[in-house]
C-alpha positions as CSV (number, residue, x, y, z in Angstrom):
1,M,0.0,0.0,0.0
2,R,1.2,3.5,-0.9
3,R,0.4,4.8,2.6
4,L,2.5,2.1,4.3
5,F,5.4,2.9,2.1
6,L,5.0,6.6,2.9
7,L,4.9,6.0,6.6
8,G,8.1,4.0,6.3
9,L,9.8,7.0,4.7
10,I,8.5,9.3,7.4
11,L,9.6,7.0,10.2
12,A,13.0,6.5,8.6
13,F,13.4,10.3,8.5
14,S,12.3,10.6,12.1
15,F,14.7,7.9,13.3
16,A,17.5,9.4,11.4
17,V,16.9,12.8,13.0
18,F,15.7,12.0,16.4
19,G,17.0,8.5,17.1
20,T,15.1,5.2,17.4
21,R,12.3,6.7,19.5
22,I,10.2,9.9,19.2
23,D,11.1,12.1,22.2
24,T,8.5,14.5,23.5
25,G,10.2,15.6,26.7
26,K,10.5,14.4,30.3
27,V,7.7,12.1,31.5
28,S,5.9,13.3,34.6
29,A,3.3,11.5,36.6
30,Q,-0.4,12.6,36.4
31,P,-1.5,13.6,39.9
32,P,-4.4,11.8,41.6
33,G,-7.8,13.3,41.1
34,A,-7.1,14.8,37.7
35,S,-9.8,14.5,35.0
36,A,-10.0,14.7,31.3
37,P,-11.2,17.7,29.3
38,S,-14.7,17.9,27.9
39,P,-15.8,15.1,25.6
40,R,-16.5,15.4,21.9
41,V,-19.7,13.7,20.7
42,V,-19.7,12.5,17.1
43,H,-22.2,10.5,15.1
44,S,-21.4,7.8,12.6
45,I,-21.0,9.2,9.2
46,A,-22.6,6.1,7.6
47,H,-24.3,2.9,8.6
48,D,-26.2,0.1,6.9
49,V,-26.9,-3.6,7.1
50,S,-24.9,-6.0,4.9
51,P,-26.1,-9.1,3.0
52,P,-25.3,-12.3,4.9
53,L,-21.6,-12.6,4.9
54,R,-21.8,-16.1,3.6
55,D,-23.3,-14.6,0.4
56,I,-20.5,-12.0,0.0
57,A,-17.6,-13.3,-2.1
58,P,-14.4,-13.0,-0.1
59,I,-12.0,-10.5,-1.4
60,P,-8.9,-12.7,-1.9
61,P,-5.8,-11.7,-0.1
62,S,-3.2,-10.3,-2.5
63,P,0.4,-10.2,-1.3
64,G,2.6,-7.7,-3.1
65,P,6.1,-8.4,-4.6
66,T,7.8,-7.4,-1.3
67,V,6.9,-7.7,2.3
68,R,5.0,-4.7,3.7
69,V,5.8,-3.7,7.2
70,I,2.7,-2.2,8.9
71,P,4.1,0.4,11.2
72,M,3.3,0.7,14.9
73,Q,4.3,4.0,16.4
74,P,6.3,4.0,19.6
75,L,5.1,5.7,22.7
76,P,7.1,8.6,24.1
77,K,7.5,6.6,27.3
78,A,9.5,4.0,25.4
79,R,12.9,5.6,26.2
80,G,14.8,6.4,29.4
81,P,17.3,4.7,31.7
82,K,17.5,1.2,33.0
83,A,16.0,0.9,36.4
84,P,18.8,0.5,38.9
85,S,19.4,-2.8,40.7
86,R,18.7,-2.9,44.4
87,D,21.5,-4.2,46.7
88,G,23.1,-5.9,43.8
89,R,20.0,-8.0,43.1
90,P,17.7,-7.9,40.1
91,I,15.1,-5.2,40.7
92,D,12.1,-7.5,40.2
93,P,11.2,-8.9,43.7
94,V,8.2,-11.0,42.4
95,V,10.0,-12.9,39.6
96,Q,9.1,-16.6,39.2
97,D,12.2,-18.1,37.5
98,W,11.1,-21.7,38.0
99,H,8.8,-24.1,36.3
100,G,6.1,-25.8,38.2
101,P,5.4,-29.5,37.7
102,A,4.0,-30.3,34.3
103,A,0.3,-30.0,35.4
104,M,-1.0,-27.6,32.7
105,P,-3.8,-29.2,30.6
106,S,-2.9,-30.3,27.1
107,P,-4.7,-28.6,24.2
108,I,-8.2,-29.8,23.4
109,R,-8.4,-28.2,20.0
110,N,-5.3,-27.2,18.1
111,F,-5.6,-26.1,14.5
112,A,-4.0,-23.7,12.0
113,G,-5.2,-20.1,11.8
114,V,-4.7,-17.6,9.0
115,S,-1.1,-17.4,7.8
116,N,0.7,-14.5,6.0
117,V,-1.6,-14.5,3.0
118,N,-1.3,-10.7,2.6
119,G,2.5,-10.5,2.7
120,V,2.7,-8.2,5.7
121,L,4.5,-7.9,9.1
122,P,3.4,-8.2,11.9
123,P,0.2,-10.3,12.1
124,D,-1.6,-8.5,15.0
125,T,-3.1,-11.9,15.9
126,N,-6.4,-11.9,17.6
127,G,-9.6,-14.0,17.7
128,D,-12.6,-14.8,19.9
129,V,-14.9,-17.7,20.6
130,G,-18.7,-17.9,20.7
131,P,-21.2,-20.7,21.3
132,N,-20.6,-22.2,17.8
133,H,-17.8,-20.3,16.1
134,Y,-14.3,-19.1,16.3
135,V,-13.4,-15.9,14.4
136,Q,-9.8,-14.9,13.9
137,W,-8.6,-11.7,12.3
138,V,-4.9,-10.9,11.5
139,N,-3.3,-8.3,9.2
140,L,-5.0,-8.2,6.8
141,S,-7.5,-11.1,6.6
142,F,-10.1,-12.9,8.7
143,A,-11.6,-16.3,8.8
144,I,-14.4,-18.1,10.5
145,W,-14.4,-21.7,11.8
146,N,-16.7,-24.0,13.7
147,K,-15.4,-25.0,17.1
148,S,-14.0,-28.3,15.8
149,G,-11.7,-26.4,13.5
150,G,-13.7,-26.7,10.3
151,L,-13.3,-23.6,8.1
152,L,-16.6,-21.9,7.2
153,Y,-15.5,-18.7,5.6
154,G,-12.3,-17.1,4.4
155,P,-9.5,-16.2,4.6
156,A,-10.9,-12.9,3.2
157,N,-9.5,-9.4,3.2
158,G,-10.8,-7.4,6.2
159,N,-12.7,-4.9,4.1
160,T,-14.8,-7.8,2.7
161,L,-17.1,-7.0,5.6
162,W,-17.7,-3.6,4.1
163,T,-18.4,-4.7,0.5
164,G,-21.0,-2.4,-1.0
165,F,-20.8,0.0,2.0
166,G,-18.8,2.7,0.1
167,G,-16.2,5.1,1.4
168,A,-13.0,4.4,3.2
169,C,-14.2,1.3,5.0
170,E,-14.8,-0.5,1.7
171,S,-11.9,1.0,-0.3
172,T,-9.1,0.5,2.2
173,N,-7.8,-2.5,4.2
174,D,-5.4,-1.0,6.7
175,G,-5.4,-3.5,9.6
176,D,-4.9,-3.2,13.3
177,P,-8.0,-5.5,13.6
178,I,-10.0,-6.6,16.6
179,V,-12.7,-9.2,16.9
180,L,-14.8,-9.7,20.1
181,Y,-17.8,-11.8,21.0
182,D,-20.4,-9.8,23.0
183,R,-21.8,-12.5,25.3
184,L,-24.4,-10.2,26.8
185,A,-26.1,-9.8,23.4
186,D,-24.9,-12.9,21.5
187,R,-23.3,-10.7,18.9
188,W,-19.9,-10.2,17.3
189,L,-17.9,-7.0,16.9
190,M,-15.2,-6.6,14.2
191,S,-13.3,-3.5,13.7
192,Q,-10.2,-2.0,11.9
193,F,-9.1,1.5,11.1
194,A,-9.1,3.2,7.7
195,L,-6.5,5.7,6.7
196,P,-7.4,6.7,3.1
197,N,-5.2,9.9,3.0
198,F,-2.4,8.7,5.3
199,P,-0.6,10.4,6.9
200,S,-3.2,13.1,6.6
201,G,-6.7,12.8,8.0
202,P,-9.5,12.1,8.3
203,F,-8.9,8.9,10.3
204,Y,-11.7,6.4,10.5
205,Q,-12.7,3.5,12.7
206,C,-14.8,0.9,10.8
207,I,-17.0,-1.2,13.1
208,A,-19.3,-4.1,12.2
209,I,-21.8,-5.7,14.6
210,S,-23.4,-9.0,13.7
211,Q,-27.1,-9.0,13.3
212,T,-27.3,-12.4,15.2
213,G,-25.0,-14.8,16.9
214,D,-24.0,-16.2,13.6
215,P,-20.9,-14.4,12.2
216,T,-21.6,-15.7,8.7
217,G,-24.9,-13.9,8.7
218,A,-25.7,-10.2,8.1
219,W,-23.9,-7.3,9.8
220,Y,-24.7,-3.8,10.9
221,R,-21.9,-1.7,9.5
222,Y,-20.6,1.7,10.7
223,A,-18.0,4.3,9.8
224,F,-16.9,6.8,12.4
225,V,-14.4,9.6,11.9
226,V,-12.4,9.4,15.1
227,S,-10.4,12.5,14.3
228,T,-9.5,14.7,11.3
229,T,-6.1,15.8,12.9
230,K,-4.9,12.8,14.9
231,M,-4.3,9.2,13.8
232,N,-6.0,6.5,15.8
233,D,-3.1,4.0,16.1
234,Y,-3.3,0.7,18.0
235,P,-7.1,0.6,18.7
236,K,-8.1,-1.8,21.4
237,F,-11.7,-2.6,22.3
238,G,-13.7,-3.8,25.4
239,V,-17.3,-5.0,25.6
240,W,-19.3,-3.4,28.4
241,P,-23.1,-3.2,29.0
242,D,-23.4,0.5,28.2
243,A,-20.9,0.9,25.3
244,Y,-18.2,-0.6,23.2
245,Y,-15.1,1.1,24.6
246,M,-11.9,1.8,22.7
247,S,-8.4,3.1,23.5
248,V,-6.0,4.6,20.9
249,N,-2.5,6.0,20.8
250,Q,-2.7,9.2,18.8
251,F,-0.2,10.8,16.3
252,N,-0.6,14.1,14.6
253,A,-1.6,14.1,11.0
254,G,1.3,14.7,8.6
255,S,4.2,14.7,11.0
256,L,3.1,11.6,13.0
257,S,4.5,13.3,16.1
258,W,3.1,12.1,19.4
259,A,-0.4,13.5,20.2
260,G,-1.5,11.7,23.4
261,A,-4.0,9.0,24.3
262,G,-7.6,8.9,23.1
263,V,-10.5,7.0,24.7
264,V,-13.8,6.4,23.0
265,A,-17.3,5.0,23.9
266,F,-19.4,3.8,21.0
267,E,-23.2,3.6,21.5
268,R,-23.7,-0.1,21.8
269,A,-27.5,-0.1,22.2
270,K,-28.0,1.7,18.9
271,M,-25.4,-0.4,17.1
272,L,-27.1,-3.6,18.3
273,A,-30.3,-2.4,16.6
274,G,-28.6,-1.2,13.5
275,L,-29.5,2.5,14.1
276,S,-27.5,5.6,13.7
277,A,-25.1,5.7,16.6
278,A,-22.8,8.2,18.4
279,M,-19.4,8.0,19.9
280,V,-18.1,9.9,22.9
281,Y,-14.4,10.8,22.6
282,F,-11.9,12.2,25.1
283,D,-8.6,13.5,23.9
284,L,-6.3,13.0,26.9
285,Y,-3.4,15.0,25.7
286,E,-4.6,18.0,27.6
287,A,-4.9,16.0,30.8
288,D,-1.5,14.4,30.5
289,P,0.5,14.3,27.3
290,N,2.4,11.2,28.5
291,L,-0.7,9.0,28.9
292,G,-0.5,6.2,26.3
293,G,-0.7,2.4,26.0
294,M,-4.0,2.2,27.9
295,L,-6.5,-0.6,27.7
296,P,-10.3,-0.6,28.3
297,S,-11.8,-3.4,30.4
298,D,-13.4,-6.3,28.5
299,L,-16.2,-8.3,30.1
300,D,-15.8,-12.0,30.6
301,G,-18.3,-14.4,32.2
302,P,-22.1,-14.4,32.6
303,N,-22.3,-11.7,35.3
304,S,-22.6,-8.1,34.3
305,P,-20.7,-5.4,36.3
306,P,-22.9,-3.8,39.0
307,T,-25.4,-1.4,37.5
308,G,-23.9,1.9,36.6
309,S,-20.3,0.7,36.7
310,P,-17.9,2.7,34.6
311,N,-15.6,1.0,32.2
312,Y,-12.1,0.8,33.6
313,F,-9.0,1.9,31.7
314,L,-5.5,0.8,32.9
315,Q,-1.9,1.7,32.0
316,A,1.5,0.8,33.5
317,D,4.1,3.4,34.5
318,D,7.8,2.7,35.0
319,Q,9.4,4.8,37.8
320,A,12.6,5.1,35.8
321,L,10.8,7.3,33.3
322,G,10.1,10.0,35.9
323,Y,7.1,8.6,37.8
324,P,7.2,8.6,41.6
325,Q,7.0,4.8,41.7
326,D,6.4,1.8,39.5
327,Q,2.6,1.9,39.3
328,L,-0.7,1.2,37.5
329,E,-3.0,4.0,36.7
330,L,-6.8,3.1,36.9
331,W,-9.2,5.4,35.2
332,K,-13.0,5.4,35.0
333,F,-15.1,6.2,31.9
334,H,-18.7,7.0,32.8
335,V,-20.7,7.5,29.5
336,N,-24.1,9.2,29.7
337,W,-26.1,8.5,26.5
338,T,-29.0,10.7,27.7
339,N,-26.6,13.7,27.9
340,P,-23.4,12.6,26.2
341,E,-21.7,15.9,26.9
342,Q,-22.0,15.0,30.6
343,S,-19.9,11.9,30.2
344,T,-16.7,11.8,32.3
345,F,-13.3,10.2,32.3
346,T,-11.8,10.5,35.7
347,G,-8.7,9.4,37.6
348,P,-6.2,8.1,38.1
349,T,-6.2,5.9,41.1
350,L,-2.5,5.0,41.5
351,L,-1.7,1.4,42.4
352,A,1.9,0.9,43.5
353,T,3.3,-2.3,42.1
354,A,6.3,-4.4,42.9
355,A,9.3,-2.9,41.2
356,F,9.7,-3.7,37.5
357,D,11.9,-2.6,34.6
358,S,10.1,-2.1,31.3
359,N,13.4,-1.2,29.5
360,L,14.4,-4.2,27.4
361,C,17.3,-3.5,25.0
362,N,16.8,0.2,25.5
363,Y,13.4,-0.3,23.8
364,A,15.1,-1.2,20.5
365,R,13.1,-3.6,18.4
366,N,16.0,-5.9,17.7
367,C,15.8,-7.4,21.2
368,I,14.5,-11.0,21.7
369,P,17.0,-13.6,20.5
370,Q,16.0,-16.5,18.2
371,R,17.6,-19.8,17.4
372,G,19.8,-20.0,14.3
373,T,19.9,-16.3,13.4
374,R,21.3,-13.0,14.6
375,R,18.0,-11.3,13.9
376,K,16.0,-10.5,17.0
377,L,12.4,-9.6,17.8
378,D,10.5,-6.7,19.2
379,A,9.5,-7.0,22.9
380,I,7.0,-4.1,22.8
381,S,7.6,-3.5,26.5
382,D,6.2,0.1,26.5
383,R,2.5,-0.8,27.1
384,L,0.0,-3.3,28.6
385,M,-0.7,-6.3,26.4
386,Y,-4.2,-7.0,25.2
387,R,-6.7,-7.7,27.0
388,L,-7.6,-6.0,30.3
389,A,-10.0,-8.9,31.2
390,Y,-12.8,-8.1,33.7
391,R,-14.9,-10.6,35.7
392,N,-17.6,-10.2,38.3
393,F,-17.7,-13.2,40.6
394,G,-20.5,-11.8,42.7
395,S,-18.4,-11.9,45.9
396,H,-15.8,-9.6,44.2
397,E,-14.8,-8.1,40.9
398,S,-11.4,-8.7,39.3
399,L,-9.3,-7.3,36.5
400,V,-6.3,-9.2,35.1
401,A,-3.5,-7.5,33.1
402,N,0.0,-8.2,31.8
403,H,3.0,-6.5,30.3
404,T,6.5,-7.4,29.3
405,V,9.5,-6.6,31.5
406,D,13.2,-7.2,32.0
407,A,13.0,-10.1,34.5
408,S,16.8,-10.4,35.1
409,G,18.3,-6.9,34.8
410,F,20.1,-8.3,31.7
411,N,17.5,-8.0,29.0
412,R,15.7,-11.3,29.6
413,A,12.1,-10.9,28.9
414,G,9.4,-12.0,31.3
415,I,5.7,-11.3,31.8
416,R,4.5,-9.2,34.8
417,W,0.9,-10.0,35.5
418,Y,-1.6,-8.6,38.0
419,E,-5.0,-9.3,39.5
420,I,-6.7,-6.1,40.7
421,R,-9.8,-6.4,42.9
422,D,-12.6,-4.0,43.7
423,P,-12.0,-1.7,40.8
424,G,-15.3,0.1,41.5
425,G,-14.6,0.6,45.2
426,T,-11.2,0.7,46.7
427,P,-9.0,-0.8,44.0
428,A,-6.1,-2.9,45.2
429,I,-3.6,-5.3,43.6
430,Y,-4.6,-8.6,45.0
431,Q,-1.7,-10.5,43.5
432,Q,1.1,-10.0,41.0
433,G,4.1,-11.9,39.7
434,T,6.7,-11.9,36.9
435,Y,6.6,-15.2,35.0
436,A,10.1,-15.8,33.7
437,P,11.3,-19.4,34.1
438,L,15.0,-20.0,33.2
439,G,15.6,-21.0,29.7
440,G,14.3,-18.5,27.1
441,H,12.4,-15.2,26.9
442,R,8.6,-15.0,27.4
443,W,6.6,-12.0,26.1
444,M,3.7,-10.9,24.0
445,G,1.3,-12.3,26.6
446,S,-2.5,-12.4,26.9
447,I,-4.2,-13.2,30.2
448,A,-7.7,-14.3,31.4
449,M,-9.6,-15.9,34.3
450,D,-12.1,-18.7,34.0
451,G,-15.4,-18.9,36.0
452,A,-13.7,-20.8,38.8
453,G,-11.0,-18.1,39.3
454,N,-8.2,-20.0,37.7
455,I,-5.8,-17.8,35.6
456,A,-4.1,-18.7,32.3
457,L,-1.5,-16.8,30.4
458,G,-0.6,-17.4,26.8
459,Y,2.6,-16.0,25.2
460,S,5.5,-16.3,22.8
461,V,8.8,-18.0,23.9
462,S,12.1,-17.8,22.2
463,G,15.8,-17.9,22.8
464,L,19.2,-18.8,21.5
465,F,18.3,-22.5,21.5
466,T,14.5,-22.1,20.9
467,Y,12.6,-21.1,17.8
468,P,9.7,-18.7,18.5
469,S,7.0,-20.9,19.9
470,I,3.6,-20.7,21.5
471,R,3.1,-21.8,25.1
472,Y,0.8,-21.2,28.0
473,A,1.0,-21.3,31.8
474,G,-1.4,-20.9,34.7
475,R,-2.6,-21.1,38.2
476,L,-5.5,-22.6,40.1
477,A,-7.5,-20.3,42.3
478,S,-6.1,-22.3,45.3
479,D,-2.5,-21.9,44.4
480,P,-0.1,-19.6,46.3
481,L,-0.7,-15.9,45.3
482,G,1.6,-14.4,42.8
483,T,2.6,-17.7,41.2
484,L,1.8,-19.6,38.0
485,P,2.8,-23.0,39.4
486,Q,0.9,-25.4,37.1
487,G,3.9,-25.7,34.8
488,E,4.0,-24.8,31.1
489,A,2.3,-26.4,28.1
490,K,3.0,-26.1,24.4
491,L,0.4,-25.1,21.9
492,I,3.0,-25.6,19.1
493,A,6.8,-25.6,18.9
494,G,8.2,-23.3,16.4
495,G,10.3,-24.8,13.5
496,G,12.1,-21.7,12.4
497,S,12.9,-18.1,13.1
498,Q,11.9,-14.7,11.5
499,T,14.8,-13.1,9.7
500,S,13.2,-9.8,8.7
501,S,15.3,-6.7,9.5
502,S,12.1,-5.1,10.8
503,S,12.2,-7.3,14.0
504,R,8.4,-6.9,14.2
505,W,6.5,-9.5,16.3
506,G,3.0,-9.4,17.6
507,D,1.8,-6.6,18.0
508,Y,-0.6,-8.5,20.2
509,S,-2.2,-11.9,20.8
510,M,-5.5,-12.9,22.5
511,L,-6.7,-15.3,25.1
512,K,-10.5,-15.7,25.7
513,V,-12.8,-17.9,27.7
514,D,-15.5,-20.0,26.0
515,P,-19.0,-18.6,26.8
516,T,-20.5,-22.1,26.6
517,D,-18.9,-23.5,29.7
518,D,-17.0,-20.4,31.1
519,C,-14.0,-22.8,31.6
520,T,-12.3,-23.4,28.3
521,F,-9.6,-21.0,27.3
522,W,-9.0,-20.3,23.6
523,Y,-5.6,-18.8,22.6
524,T,-4.2,-17.5,19.2
525,Q,-0.7,-16.4,18.5
526,E,1.9,-16.4,15.8
527,Y,4.9,-18.7,15.1
528,Y,7.2,-19.9,12.3
529,S,7.2,-23.5,11.0
530,S,10.5,-22.8,9.1
531,T,13.0,-20.0,9.0
532,S,12.1,-17.2,6.6
533,T,11.8,-13.4,6.3
534,S,8.1,-13.2,6.8
535,G,6.4,-16.6,6.5
536,W,4.6,-16.4,9.8
537,K,1.8,-18.7,10.6
538,T,-0.8,-18.6,13.4
539,R,-2.3,-21.3,15.7
540,I,-5.6,-21.5,17.4
541,G,-5.9,-23.8,20.4
542,S,-8.1,-24.4,23.5
543,F,-7.5,-26.0,26.9
544,K,-9.3,-26.3,30.3
545,F,-8.4,-26.8,33.9
546,S,-10.0,-29.9,35.3
547,S,-10.9,-28.0,38.5
548,C,-13.3,-25.8,36.5
549,P,-16.8,-27.5,36.5
């Protein structure tokens, strides 16, 4: 795509002039009790209902003659010194550098997902599970399977969903996709951005909501202009009773200089009915220009949040970047659809964490080693990894989150994970740990809890003696806090390494829980079956703890 090539030129110039990261000045912590500026209320510029997807001819993926690297802009926080060691020991006091016994359940389903049919890097692998289907979307194609792994539709270019819709959502296929199953409504959400005049605006978010629980049926389709002046990079969604929530990292049109975080609520009730819908948007640059890498909470399980609960947004801050402590920031988005201008985005509540160091390889992308090559992979340690999973157990509410850290003080990647309880009352970190068993690097995680309170974590693993592979670990609700002691299981062992000079990996993966039993985890992630520049493949697998009824 011409816009991808143009962005590559802009980034190359920026890197040559400013170094490998865009620097916007010293990071300072946002004080407690601060709030965002007034919201902007915008209506969809177009909406319609599609024919049944099964009747729409898939737009075939069309790789070009060379690999296209889809840029992901770095955050301004992705810079700064290494956190100092304390008393000569690694700074991470909650690191788990040991494997538990091999008690993790083996995969139940384990089948191939979409591979690099569009000739791009990275895949942005994600997918979700419903009562009868699994839907996966990668850069730049999606596919639909039954839960036995039988392919029902695709792979098809992402903009196939908007065939006949017109405008940028139909004419572009720019990626950064997300697919979510809305359990409360038995519907599906699929979304990607559209950047028809890149790097100039307007910048669109294309959203489709299935008309029923069958993703091969008809879809309500929407186009929103998120901004005319700021690019909506790295959009991440969460399902909530009162809205579909989204976080974005913003970059100024033209220059692509850092422009702060943006948070958005889309009018879920109207979208479920196929009606004209609004969005409520907060540009957080005025509140704190260093906010970025936030995630919205995404509902798991059969229980809704307490009536009137806000959606929770979370980000991680490294003390070494100028914050008073290593911490999590918890924000609350209250949307008011009766008077949208009265919506609020308030916070943060600051939650002090155990010490961590987010600086891996000085944030350079050439970081995670692989077997058989000097090329290394991007750790993406400047942000939380998708998702921020929420669950209401009745007796308590929990959020689980994860991000990549230096677990050793010597650039060995591990995954810091958290469970936060009582987010709507007095939030507190109930447990936390850094999963980093000896022997390889673990990163690009995704975390979730089942209905019994067990936690699973899926991730990539790689090292000098290990091809990039897909594994998962976990804990039972009865296990010692802060540990994942159930061992480690393989979804698939890699058979090769990525040799692209871009070093791009991820930029995210996705672990979800099956709504049918609220016990079975489904994970999707990338790997290589043989060494190549860009021949990534993806895998889709499921597993279940025996202790979950």
